C-alpha positions as CSV (number, residue, x, y, z in Angstrom):
1,M,0.0,0.1,0.1
2,L,1.4,3.4,-0.9
3,T,0.8,6.1,1.8
4,L,2.8,9.1,3.2
5,A,4.1,6.5,5.9
6,N,5.8,4.9,2.7
7,P,9.4,6.4,2.5
8,K,9.7,6.4,-1.0
9,L,6.2,8.0,-1.4
10,R,7.0,10.7,1.3
11,R,10.3,11.4,-0.7
12,V,8.3,11.8,-3.8
13,S,5.8,14.1,-2.3
14,D,8.2,16.2,-0.6
15,S,10.2,16.8,-4.1
16,V,7.0,17.9,-5.5
17,W,6.1,20.2,-2.7
18,R,9.7,21.7,-3.1
19,V,9.2,22.4,-6.8
20,A,5.9,24.1,-6.1
21,L,7.3,26.2,-3.5
22,R,10.1,27.5,-5.6
23,L,7.6,28.1,-8.5
24,G,5.3,29.9,-6.1
25,F,7.9,32.0,-4.5
26,R,9.1,33.1,-8.0
27,V,5.7,34.0,-9.0
28,A,5.2,35.6,-5.6
29,R,8.3,37.7,-5.8
30,A,7.5,39.1,-9.2
31,W,3.9,40.0,-7.9
32,W,5.4,41.9,-4.8
33,R,7.6,43.9,-7.2
34,L,4.9,45.1,-9.1
35,R,2.4,45.7,-5.9
36,R,4.7,46.4,-3.1
37,P,2.5,44.9,-0.6
38,R,2.6,45.3,3.0
39,H,3.6,42.4,5.1
40,E,4.5,41.2,8.6
41,G,6.3,38.3,9.9
42,A,8.2,36.9,13.1
43,L,11.6,35.4,13.0
44,V,13.2,33.6,15.9
45,A,17.0,33.8,16.4
46,I,18.0,30.5,18.3
47,Y,21.3,30.5,19.9
48,V,23.1,27.7,21.1
49,G,26.0,29.1,23.1
50,R,27.4,31.8,20.6
51,A,26.4,30.2,17.7
52,L,22.9,31.0,15.7
53,L,20.8,28.2,14.0
54,L,20.3,29.0,10.5
55,V,17.8,27.4,8.4
56,K,17.8,26.6,4.2
57,S,14.3,26.9,2.6
58,S,13.9,24.9,-0.6
59,Y,12.9,28.2,-2.5
60,R,15.6,30.9,-1.4
61,A,19.1,31.2,-1.9
62,E,20.0,32.7,1.2
63,W,19.9,31.4,4.9
64,N,17.2,32.9,7.5
65,F,16.0,32.1,10.8
66,P,13.0,29.8,11.4
67,G,9.8,31.8,11.0
68,G,7.3,33.1,8.5
69,S,4.2,35.5,8.1
70,I,1.6,36.5,10.9
71,R,-1.6,35.4,10.1
72,P,-4.6,37.7,10.7
73,G,-5.6,37.9,14.3
74,E,-2.4,36.1,15.5
75,T,0.2,37.9,17.8
76,P,3.8,38.0,16.7
77,D,5.0,35.8,19.2
78,A,2.3,33.1,18.7
79,A,3.2,33.1,14.8
80,A,6.8,32.9,16.0
81,Q,6.0,29.9,18.2
82,R,3.9,28.3,15.5
83,E,6.4,28.7,12.7
84,M,9.2,27.2,14.8
85,E,7.1,24.1,15.5
86,E,6.2,23.8,11.8
87,E,9.6,24.3,10.4
88,I,12.2,22.5,12.7
89,G,9.9,20.8,15.3
90,L,10.6,23.0,18.4
91,S,7.8,23.9,20.6
92,S,7.0,24.8,24.1
93,Y,10.1,27.2,24.5
94,T,9.7,30.6,26.0
95,L,10.8,33.1,23.5
96,R,12.2,36.6,24.3
97,A,11.1,39.7,22.2
98,A,14.1,41.4,20.6
99,G,12.6,44.3,18.5
100,S,11.1,44.8,15.1
101,V,12.7,46.1,11.9
102,Y,11.1,47.7,8.8
103,G,12.6,47.0,5.4
104,T,11.8,46.2,1.7
105,W,13.0,42.8,0.8
106,E,11.9,40.9,-2.2
107,G,9.4,43.6,-3.2
108,R,7.5,43.5,-0.1
109,R,7.3,46.2,2.6
110,D,8.1,44.2,5.6
111,R,8.0,44.6,9.4
112,V,9.6,41.7,11.1
113,H,9.5,40.8,14.8
114,F,12.2,39.3,16.2
115,F,12.3,36.8,19.0
116,E,15.4,34.9,20.6
117,L,15.7,31.5,22.3
118,H,19.0,30.9,24.3
119,L,19.7,26.8,24.6
120,D,22.6,25.0,26.1
121,C,22.4,22.4,23.3
122,L,20.5,22.0,20.3
123,P,17.5,19.4,20.7
124,E,16.8,16.9,17.9
125,L,15.4,18.9,15.0
126,Q,12.4,17.6,12.9
127,L,12.4,19.5,9.4
128,D,9.6,19.4,7.6
129,N,12.0,18.6,4.3
130,R,9.5,20.8,2.1
131,E,10.1,24.4,3.1
132,V,13.0,24.0,5.3
133,I,15.7,21.4,4.1
134,A,18.7,22.2,6.0
135,T,20.1,23.7,9.0
136,H,23.5,25.3,10.1
137,L,24.7,26.1,13.5
138,A,27.0,29.1,12.5
139,S,29.6,30.7,14.8
140,P,29.8,34.6,15.1
141,E,32.8,34.3,13.1
142,E,31.4,32.4,10.1
143,L,28.1,34.7,9.6
144,P,29.9,37.3,7.4
145,S,30.7,34.7,4.8
146,I,27.1,33.1,4.9
147,A,24.5,34.5,2.4
148,L,21.5,35.7,4.7
149,T,18.3,37.2,4.2
150,G,18.0,41.0,4.7
151,A,15.8,40.7,7.6
152,V,18.7,38.5,9.4
153,V,21.3,40.8,8.3
154,A,19.1,43.8,10.0
155,Y,18.9,41.7,13.2
156,L,22.5,41.1,13.2
157,R,22.9,45.0,12.7
158,K,20.6,45.5,15.7
159,D,18.6,47.8,13.3
160,F,15.6,47.7,15.4
161,C,13.0,50.5,15.2
162,C,10.8,49.9,17.9
């Protein structure tokens, strides 16, 4: 029987999702450049000692923090918790608000709320293997050599607005 519990079918399904996300993201970026929509998101900077956990999405060249869009009626901290659980399988952690930034990235006028999580050791992560395909624990010394999203660069510069 073929079900998503079948590893082969799961790999095929994940591959189809990654292709759909890549194509959808390209279309979305073109639309955003035309329309310049406003967007609000939440990202989580996860520190393990001095190192930062970065995530690689299937549709973006740059590394990012876990996180994503804030849904209507959702608070930034609830969005950060939800996205962290969806993308890397971490839940039930207390996040600390770190600030917000405004910027125009990929054609959207964005407000990004940052949260921080400080851990002594990295727990086992469960990547969705569709949107998030890899993680990397980056030392402060190697961060300048890594391609990062504009929002992560703003966080590292501490360009907080409010």
